[in-house]
Every structure is written in structure tokens, then in C-alpha cells.
N, C-alpha and C positions, 0 to 999 in steps of 0.2 A: 539517562538515556544517553546515547552516543551522538555527539553533534559534530559535524565537519564543516569547517569554514572554507567558503569558496569566494575568490576575488574575481569578480566579473569585469569584462571589458565593457564600459558604458556605451560603445559605439554599436554594440549587437543587440539584436532582439533577444527578450527572455520569454519562453513560452511555458506556462505552468498548467498542468492538468493533473487528474488524480481519478482513482477508482475506476480504472479500466474493466476490472471484474470479468476478465476472461473473454472478452469480446474483440478479438483480434480485428475483424473487418471494420468495427467502428473505430477503433485507434487508427488504422491506416486512413480512414476517411477523414478523421480529424486533422491528421498530420497533413494530408493534402489540401484540406480546406485552408489551413493557415499558411500553406506554402512553405512548410518546414524545410530548411536546408542545412548543411553542415556549418552555415555561418550563424545559425541561431543557437542560444542555449536552449535546452529543453530539461525541465524538471517534472518528473512523474511522481506524485505525492502519495504514493502507498496504493495498496489494493490492485496489484496485478491480477490476482487469482479470486476464485470462487464466483459463484452465481451465473457465470457464462459457460459456455461450452469449451473454450479453449485456453485453459490455465497454461498448460504446457506450451502451446504454440505462442502464446503472449510472452512468457518466460523467455523462450528462445529468441523471439523477435527483440525484444527488449535487450537480451545480452549481446545479441548481433549489433543493436544500434550503439551501444555503450562500447563495444570493441572497434567499432569503425569511426566512432566520434567522440572524442575528450570532452564535448560539452554536453553530453547526456548525463544527468543526474537522477537517481531514483532512491526513494526512501522507502523504509518498511511502512506496511500497513498491517492491521489487525489480521486481515484475510490472507495476507502472505505468510503468516506464522501458525497456521491452524495445526501444522504437525506437531507443535509444542504440547498440545492436549495429549496426542497419543504418547509422545515421548515422556511426559510427565505422569502418565497413569491415570488421567481424568476419564474416569468411565463414561461421563456425559457425553464424550466425543462420539461414542458407538451409534448412539440415536441420531446424533448429527449426520454421520456417514450414511445411515440408512435412509433419513429423510432428504438429504441434499443431493439431489441426482447430479447436479454440475458443482463437483469439488476436485479440486487438485488432489485429495486423498483418493478419491474414486478413480480418478484418471491414472494414478500410479498403479492402482490394483488392476485396471483394465489392460494396461500395457503388457502385464504379465498373466493375462486371462485368469485374475483371481477377484474374488469378492469378498465382503466382510465375513460371509460364512464359512470361508476357508480357513480362518484363524480361531483357535480355541480360546484366545484370550487376547487381553490388550498388549500384554509384554510380546507376544508373538508377532502381533501387528507391528509393533515398533521396531522390533528386530528386522522385519521386512522392509520397512521404509529405510531403516538406517544402512542396510546392506546393499539394496537395490538403487537407492537414490541419493547416495551421500553428497555428490556433487550438487543437485538440486536444492537440497536442503542447505548445503554449506553456502551455496550463493545467496540465497535468500536471507539467510542469517548474516551475511557479511555486508548487507545493505545498512547504512546508517538510520538512526530514528529521526535525525532533523539535520537539514543544511541551515547555515547562518551566512547570508550574503549582506552586502552593505547597508540595506535598508529593509531588509526582510527576514523573518524567520519562517522556514518552510518545513512543516511537520504534520503528520497525517491526521491527528484528532485535536492536538492542543497541548498547552503547557501549564504548568503549575503557578498558581498565583504567589510566587515567591521572588524575592529579591534576585537570588541567583537562579534565574530560570533555566541555566544549563543543567541544574540538578534536578530537573522534572523527572517524575517517576516513569519508568517505561510504561505502565498501565495508563498513565494519563496521556503520554504521548501516541499511543495506539488506540485506545478505546473511548476517551472523553466523548460523551454525548452533549450536543448543543453548545459547542465552544463560545458561539457567538453570545450566548446569554450570560457568560461567566467574565471574570476579570483577570487581568494580568499585569504584571510589573515591569514587562520587557519594554525597552524604549524604541522597539521597531515593531512594524506591523507583521502581525502573525498570519500566515496564509495556511489554511486547513482544508482537507477534504472531509471524507467519512461520513459526516452527518448531512443527509441529503438536504439541499436548500429548500426544497417544497416542505419539509418538515416545520420550516419556520413560518411558512404561508398558508396554514391550514384553513384560514378564515377567509381566503381571498382567491380570486382567480389565480392560479399558481403558475410558476414557470422554474426553470433550472437556472435562471440568470443570478451571477454571483452576489451575495450579500456583502456590502462593505460598509463598515462602521469606521469613520474617520476619527471618532473621539477615543476609541479603544485599539 
């Protein structure tokens, strides 16, 4: 995976969130609620896209944030690279596109008044995305898989349980399930999103409050 190191000014606040999932209104409300300003650091830990109605608007909003504020950092999430399934020729993505009303892949087609039925095969669909949305795909792919700061590792889903954690596989970084139930060998706290906190609390009255394990 690609890891970028960032040295932070310890006098400034660090705000970390993740899994916006194409809900621009919620993101704006969140930033307002924490009184986010250009004096703060903001890390968005993956999954700008999918599940909500505004993938493209969230991408545009976050790109603008980053262009106006050098203290905004974004990692890749698995939902930010769903185009890879198309470009790699994975036939299973066709059913996903049909069943997932809110997907950046469907938003791309809708912008050109197209639907999945307008394409004869996956290769034709891949060509469409590459020709019509090279800048969007390139920007999403340009995001790192992780950031390393003084005391923390910020990665969407998790890291491998290896001595050189920086050599974590990309699939681990983007797709690991239930990372809090696993081990790691990094000497820093690992901050992840991806796996809903409520999944850890299925047998109790649940909430989305963060789960913190000081021992790991």
C-alpha cells in the first residue's frame, strides 16, 4: 500500500472522520458541528462514494476543500475504487450496478443519459468510464492508502499483522473486516473506518460512538 507521512503542528486540532458515503449534507453538518476551520487538520479516512445520492458532489466538495486548505488529507476507501471492478473485467460488477441505485458508477452514466443496458459488454463500459471520466478516476486513484502521523496510522480498513506494517497488502488496507478483533505489530495507534461500530455491539443497545482499545 502507499503510505504518506505527515508532520503535524501539535498546537492545532486534528479532526478525523470517514465513510461519508455520498452524503454531502451530512458531511457539511458534521464540519459545522465541530466548527471546522482552516486552522484545523482534517483527515477523511476513505469511502467518499457509494450508498448515498451525492458521490460526485462529495468528490467535488472534498477536492475543493483540499485545494483551498493544505491541512485536508484523504485516504482511499474500498468504495472509492469500485471502478476497478469494471476496468479489471470483473463480471460481478454488472449485478452490483443494477442493484445499487446510489453508486458513482451509475452517476457517471446518468450524467451522459446512459444506463447499463446501453453497453453490450463490460469492456465497452470500461472504455466509457476511461474516456468520459479520466480526471475523476485519476484523482481517486491518486489518494494514498494510509497516512502516518506522529502517534497514529490512519488507514481505511486495517493493516497486516507484520513487523513492517508499511508493507500491508492493498486489499487489507481497503477491505479488512472487523479490524478491532485482529492484532497488529505497529507501535502506533491505528485509526480505521470501514467496519460499522454497531457491528461490534450486536448484543447490546448500540451506538456509533468510536471503539477504542488502548492495549492494541
